[in-house]
C-alpha positions as CSV (number, residue, x, y, z in Angstrom):
1,M,103.1,103.0,136.7
2,S,101.6,103.2,133.2
3,L,101.4,100.0,131.2
4,L,100.0,101.7,128.1
5,D,100.9,105.2,126.9
6,I,99.3,106.8,123.8
7,E,100.8,110.1,122.8
8,A,99.3,112.6,120.2
9,L,98.0,109.7,118.1
10,N,96.4,110.3,114.8
11,L,94.6,107.5,112.9
12,R,93.1,107.7,109.4
13,H,90.8,105.8,107.1
14,G,92.0,107.2,103.8
15,L,91.2,110.9,103.9
16,L,89.0,110.5,107.0
17,E,90.7,111.4,110.3
18,A,89.2,108.8,112.7
19,V,91.3,109.7,115.8
20,R,92.9,113.1,116.3
21,D,95.8,114.0,118.6
22,F,94.7,111.4,121.1
23,T,96.7,111.1,124.4
24,L,95.9,108.5,127.1
25,S,97.7,106.5,129.8
26,V,96.4,103.3,131.3
27,A,97.9,102.0,134.6
28,E,98.7,98.4,135.2
29,G,95.6,96.7,136.8
30,E,93.3,99.5,135.6
31,T,90.0,99.0,133.7
32,V,89.2,101.8,131.3
33,A,85.9,102.0,129.4
34,L,85.8,103.8,126.1
35,V,82.4,105.1,125.2
36,G,81.0,107.2,122.4
37,A,78.6,107.2,119.4
38,N,79.3,105.2,116.3
39,G,82.1,106.8,114.3
40,A,83.8,108.2,117.4
41,G,87.0,106.3,116.7
42,K,86.8,103.7,119.5
43,T,87.3,100.6,117.4
44,T,90.0,102.1,115.3
45,L,91.9,103.1,118.5
46,L,91.7,99.5,119.8
47,R,92.9,98.1,116.5
48,A,95.8,100.5,116.6
49,I,96.8,99.5,120.1
50,A,96.7,95.8,118.9
51,G,98.8,96.6,115.8
52,A,96.0,96.1,113.2
53,H,95.9,99.8,112.2
54,R,99.0,101.9,111.5
55,P,99.0,105.5,112.9
56,S,99.6,108.5,110.7
57,A,101.2,110.3,113.6
58,G,101.9,109.8,117.3
59,T,103.2,107.0,119.4
60,I,102.0,103.9,121.3
61,S,104.2,102.6,124.1
62,F,103.6,99.3,126.0
63,D,105.4,98.9,129.3
64,G,107.9,101.6,128.3
65,V,108.6,100.2,124.9
66,D,107.6,102.0,121.7
67,V,105.4,99.6,119.8
68,T,104.0,102.0,117.2
69,R,105.6,100.1,114.3
70,V,105.6,96.7,115.9
71,A,103.7,94.0,114.1
72,A,100.4,92.7,115.6
73,Y,101.7,89.1,116.2
74,R,104.7,90.5,118.1
75,R,102.4,92.5,120.3
76,V,100.5,89.3,121.1
77,Q,103.9,87.9,122.2
78,M,104.5,91.0,124.3
79,G,101.2,90.6,126.0
80,I,98.5,92.5,124.1
81,A,95.3,90.7,123.2
82,L,92.3,92.0,121.3
83,V,88.7,90.6,121.3
84,P,87.4,92.2,118.1
85,E,83.9,93.4,117.4
86,G,81.9,90.4,116.1
87,R,84.1,87.9,118.0
88,R,85.6,86.3,114.8
89,L,85.9,82.8,116.1
90,F,86.8,80.0,113.7
91,P,83.3,78.8,113.0
92,A,84.1,75.2,112.0
93,L,86.2,74.6,115.1
94,T,84.9,73.6,118.5
95,V,85.2,75.9,121.5
96,E,88.1,73.9,122.8
97,E,89.8,73.9,119.4
98,N,89.4,77.7,119.2
99,L,91.1,78.0,122.6
100,L,93.9,75.6,121.6
101,V,94.7,77.5,118.5
102,A,95.3,80.6,120.5
103,A,97.2,78.6,123.1
104,Q,99.9,78.0,120.6
105,R,101.1,81.6,121.1
106,R,100.4,81.7,124.8
107,R,102.8,83.4,127.2
108,P,103.5,81.8,130.6
109,G,100.7,82.4,133.0
110,R,97.6,81.0,134.8
111,W,95.3,80.9,131.8
112,T,94.8,77.5,130.2
113,V,91.8,75.8,128.6
114,D,90.8,74.5,132.1
115,T,91.2,77.9,133.9
116,V,89.4,79.7,131.1
117,I,86.4,77.4,131.4
118,E,86.5,77.8,135.1
119,A,86.2,81.5,134.7
120,F,83.5,81.2,132.1
121,P,81.3,78.3,133.4
122,M,78.9,78.5,130.4
123,L,81.7,77.1,128.2
124,A,82.0,73.8,130.2
125,R,79.1,72.1,128.4
126,L,80.2,73.7,125.1
127,R,83.8,72.4,124.8
128,G,82.9,70.1,121.9
129,R,80.4,72.4,120.1
130,R,81.4,74.1,116.9
131,A,81.6,77.9,117.3
132,A,79.1,78.5,114.5
133,T,76.4,76.8,116.6
134,L,76.8,79.0,119.7
135,S,74.6,81.9,120.8
136,G,76.0,85.4,120.8
137,G,76.7,85.3,124.5
138,E,78.4,82.0,124.2
139,Q,80.5,83.2,121.3
140,Q,81.5,86.3,123.3
141,A,82.6,84.2,126.3
142,A,84.6,81.9,123.9
143,A,86.2,85.0,122.2
144,I,87.3,86.5,125.6
145,G,88.6,83.1,126.7
146,R,90.6,82.8,123.5
147,A,92.2,86.1,124.2
148,L,92.8,85.3,127.9
149,I,94.5,82.0,127.0
150,T,97.4,83.9,125.5
151,N,98.0,85.3,129.1
152,P,97.9,88.9,128.1
153,R,99.1,91.8,130.2
154,L,96.6,94.1,128.4
155,L,93.2,92.9,127.3
156,L,91.3,94.9,124.7
157,L,87.6,94.2,124.4
158,D,85.6,95.7,121.5
159,E,81.8,96.1,122.0
160,V,81.4,93.6,124.8
161,S,77.6,93.6,124.9
162,L,76.7,94.5,121.3
163,G,73.9,92.3,120.0
164,L,73.6,90.2,123.1
165,A,70.4,89.4,125.1
166,P,70.3,91.0,128.6
167,L,70.8,87.6,130.3
168,A,73.8,86.9,128.1
169,V,75.3,90.3,129.0
170,E,74.9,89.5,132.7
171,D,76.6,86.1,132.3
172,V,79.5,87.6,130.3
173,Y,80.1,90.5,132.7
174,R,79.8,88.2,135.7
175,S,82.7,86.2,134.4
176,L,84.6,89.3,133.2
177,A,84.3,90.7,136.7
178,S,86.3,87.8,138.1
179,V,89.0,88.4,135.5
180,I,89.2,92.1,136.4
181,A,89.3,91.2,140.1
182,E,92.5,89.2,139.6
183,G,94.2,92.4,138.5
184,A,93.9,92.3,134.7
185,T,94.5,95.5,132.8
186,V,91.5,96.1,130.5
187,V,90.5,98.6,127.9
188,L,86.9,98.0,126.8
189,V,84.6,99.6,124.3
190,E,81.0,99.5,125.6
191,Q,77.8,100.9,124.3
192,D,75.9,100.3,127.6
193,L,76.8,103.5,129.5
194,T,75.5,102.2,132.8
195,R,77.5,99.0,132.5
196,A,80.6,100.9,131.4
197,A,80.5,103.2,134.4
198,A,79.8,100.3,136.8
199,V,82.7,98.1,135.7
200,A,85.4,100.7,134.9
201,D,87.9,102.5,137.1
202,R,87.8,105.2,134.5
203,V,85.4,106.2,131.7
204,V,86.8,108.0,128.6
205,C,84.2,109.4,126.3
206,M,85.2,110.0,122.7
207,L,83.6,112.3,120.1
208,E,84.9,112.7,116.6
209,G,88.2,111.1,117.5
210,R,88.9,113.1,120.6
211,I,88.5,112.8,124.3
212,V,85.6,115.1,125.4
213,L,85.1,113.7,129.0
214,E,87.2,111.6,131.3
215,G,86.7,110.6,134.9
216,A,86.2,107.9,137.5
217,G,83.4,105.5,136.7
218,S,82.0,105.9,140.2
219,E,82.0,109.7,140.0
220,L,80.6,110.6,136.5
221,T,76.9,110.8,136.3
222,R,74.9,109.3,133.5
223,E,73.8,112.8,132.4
224,Q,77.4,113.9,132.1
225,I,78.3,110.9,130.0
226,T,75.2,111.2,127.8
227,E,75.9,114.9,127.1
228,A,79.5,114.2,126.2
229,Y,78.5,111.1,124.2
230,F,76.2,113.2,121.9
231,G,78.3,116.4,122.0
232,L,75.4,118.3,123.7
233,R,77.6,120.5,125.8
234,R,79.7,121.6,122.8
235,S,76.5,122.3,120.8
236,Q,75.1,124.4,123.6
237,A,78.4,126.3,123.8
238,L,78.3,127.0,120.1
239,D,74.6,128.2,120.3
240,A,75.3,130.5,123.2
């Protein structure tokens, strides 16, 4: 059964059409990776699902309910949580305080300050540290934890590995894997194609606001994803 259904969605930035006639369903418990070059519309799509960007056409349904015009804070209450690009923690607050702020809107569920820190062990020694003093990987772990503590049914992750050192990426994904293994439904934007294919049940490649390739992460080759990512197959067809 689908938890998220997007039908014929169009998203604009002024005159620019960022996402065009986009249709996608995500099953409960599925992990979907969105990949594509800068400007493909991935971040805009996540923001629309979370309620931070209003569509010009089309619908977004969550667990069978049309949420296209539902406010972002209501979507959090329904179980949709977004970890935005750049993390956007409260810099002057400690890690624990950032978690507790989000916990004020939490739904019933297993995620608490203690269980988040159990899932992201690097945060244990950082509970009392201000967010502004954390490394990029530590901030990303805290940002994912802040979203989890709301006990979402759908977790949206924007640019998980962007700007992180390789070891930090390993740490974050190790913890994220445990979250996914518990049956979380995840839609993530990822620039690392190998990482995206490894962690996702399904990879969706976007180009100029449209889906140009879709398939199981275990079945798509890096060459197929790269060609779709840069629009090489379409260019070859036009040149033929």
